[in-house]
N, C-alpha and C positions, 0 to 999 in steps of 0.2 A: 391510109392513116389509121392507126389502131388507137381509137379514143378510149377504149376500155383500159388499155395499158397506161395511157396518160392519167386517167382518173385514179388508177391503182397506186401510182407513184407520186401523185400530186402532194401528199403529205410530206414526202421526203424533200421535195423542192421547197415546201413551206418552211421546213427546218433550215434549209440553206438560205432562204430569204431572211429569216430571223437573224441568223448569224451574220449575214452580209450587212444588214441594216445596223446591227449593234456594232460591228466592226467599223462601219462608215461613221457612225455617230461619234465614237471615241476618236477615230482618226481626224475628223473635222474639229472636235474639241481641242485636241492637242495642236493641230495645225494652226488654228486661230490663235491659241495662246502663244505659240512660237512666233507667229506672224506679228502679233501686237507687240511682243517684247522686242523683236528685231526693229520694227518701224519706230518704236519709241527711242531705242538706242541710236538709230540713225537720225531721228528728228532732233534729239538733244545734242548730237555731235560729240559723243565721247570718243576720242580718237582711236584708242586701242579696241574698245568694244565695237565701234562702228566697222573697223577693218575685219574683226572676227565675224560680224554679221554678213558683210559682203562676201567673205570667203565661204561661209556656210551656204549662202544663197546660190553662189556659182556652183559649188559642189553638188548641192541638192538638185538644182534645175538641170544640170548637165549629166546626170547619171540616171538610168532607168530604175523604176521601182523594183523590177525583177532582179537587177544586180544588187540593189540595197538589201533585198530579202535574202538573197544567197549569202551575202556577207554576214547578216545578222544571225541567220539560222544555221549556216554551215561553217562560217568563218570564226565567229566568236567562241564556239566550243573549243577551238584549237588553242585558245589562250585561257581556258578554264571558265568561260562565261556561257552557260547554257540557258537559253530562254525558250519558253513554249512557243509553238507556232503562232498562237493567237497574239501573244505579247510582241513577237517579231513583226507581225502584220500591223499592229497598232503603231508601233514605233516607226515602221517604214512609211506608213501613210502620213503620220505626223511630221516626220522628217521631210518627206517630199512636199506635202501640202503647205508646210510652214513657209517655205521660200516663195511659193506662189501667192499665198495670203499676204506676205510681207510686201511683195512687189505691187499687189493690187492696192493695199492700204497706202503705200508710199505714193503711188500715182494720185490717189485721192487727196492726200495731204498737200501734194505739190500743186493741186488745182485750186487750192484756197488762195484768194488774192491777198497780197501783203497788206492791203488797206484794211481788210477784215481783221487781220492779226493785230495791226497797229491800233485799230479802234478798240479791241478788247483790252490791250495794254493801257490805253489812255483812260479807260474806265476804272483802272486800278486793279484789274484781275491779275492774279499771279500767273506764272508760266503754266502751271498745271491747270488752273481754273480756265485760262484762255484755251488751253488744249481741249478741255472737257466740254466747255459750254459754247465755244465759238468754232474751233477748228474741226473737231471730230464730227459734229452733226453734218457739216457741209461736205467733209471728206467722205463720209460714209455714203451719202447720197450719190456721189460721183463713182465711188468704188464698187457699189453694190452689184452692177451687172457683171463686173469681173469676178467678184467674190462668188456670185451665183454660179458662174461658169466653173470656177475652181471646185465648188462643192459637188457639182454634177460630175466633174472630171474625177474627183476622188472616189465617188461611188462606182464609176465605171472601172477605175483602176483596181478595185478589189477583185476583178476577174483574174488577176495573176496570182492571188494568194494561194490558189490550189496547188501551186508548185511546191509549197512547203507543207503539204498534206493538211491544209485547213479545209474543212468540209463546207465550203460555200456552194452556191448554185452551180458553178462551173465544175467543181469537184464531184458533185452529185451527178451531173450529166455524164462526165467521163467515166465515173465508176459504174453507173448503170449501163452505159453503152458497151463497156468492156464485157459485161455479162450477157446482155440481151440483144445487142446489135440492132437497136431500134434508133438509128441515127436521126431519121427525119422527125420522129415524134419527140425525141429528146432535145433536138435543136429548137423545135417549135416551143417546147416548154421553157427552154432557157431564154428564148427571145421574149416570151410572155412574162417571165419572171423579171427581167430587166425593165420591160415596159411598165409593169405594175409598180416597180420601185421608183423609176426615174420620172415618169410622166406626172404623177401627183406632186412630186418635189419640184419639178420644173414649173408647174402651174402656180404653186405656192410662192416660189421665189420670184416669178414674174409679177404677181400681185404685190409682193413686198417691195420690189423695185419701183413700181408705179406709185405706191403709197409714200415711199421715201422721197421720190422726185417731187411730190406735191408739198412736202414739208418746207 
């Protein structure tokens, strides 16, 4: 194992980590926004919009991120829409993650007992106030384990964005390996990169789940 080689190229992997985390943060932000929008439309039962949300969820969950990235990066330019690789990756992660976030939030909403909802209405709360003060706090506590799993899933899914020439940690590994053929060292560095990114996030989300469960 060539540790000198690993130390030499550690800064390159550091740049890949920074890009991966920034990409993940934006992907999670967009996926949560899409998920909340979908679950609100489903909750308030707007017929046409609810059907559109269900159609989107089925399309998103039943197509791989790799295919979605191919469509965004290579397909859209055929019709005159050219996006950068970073923009395609953010859109792809948001599109994929939004459906999973929506399903997690929907399961949380459905776990709230009708008695709780009726109690809020009997206190004179409006539909939106009931949703914000009564339904969402209980739903979020139930949905948080699933949401945490989705967040970690999206971070790991960034490993495929190298296919559209985005210089994440996987791209750095394959690029350096094609030059130096240090497969063992580079795979170990790749493993450590994902461990450094995922383990603290997993521990933080675990603590957050326990805190919400006590609320």
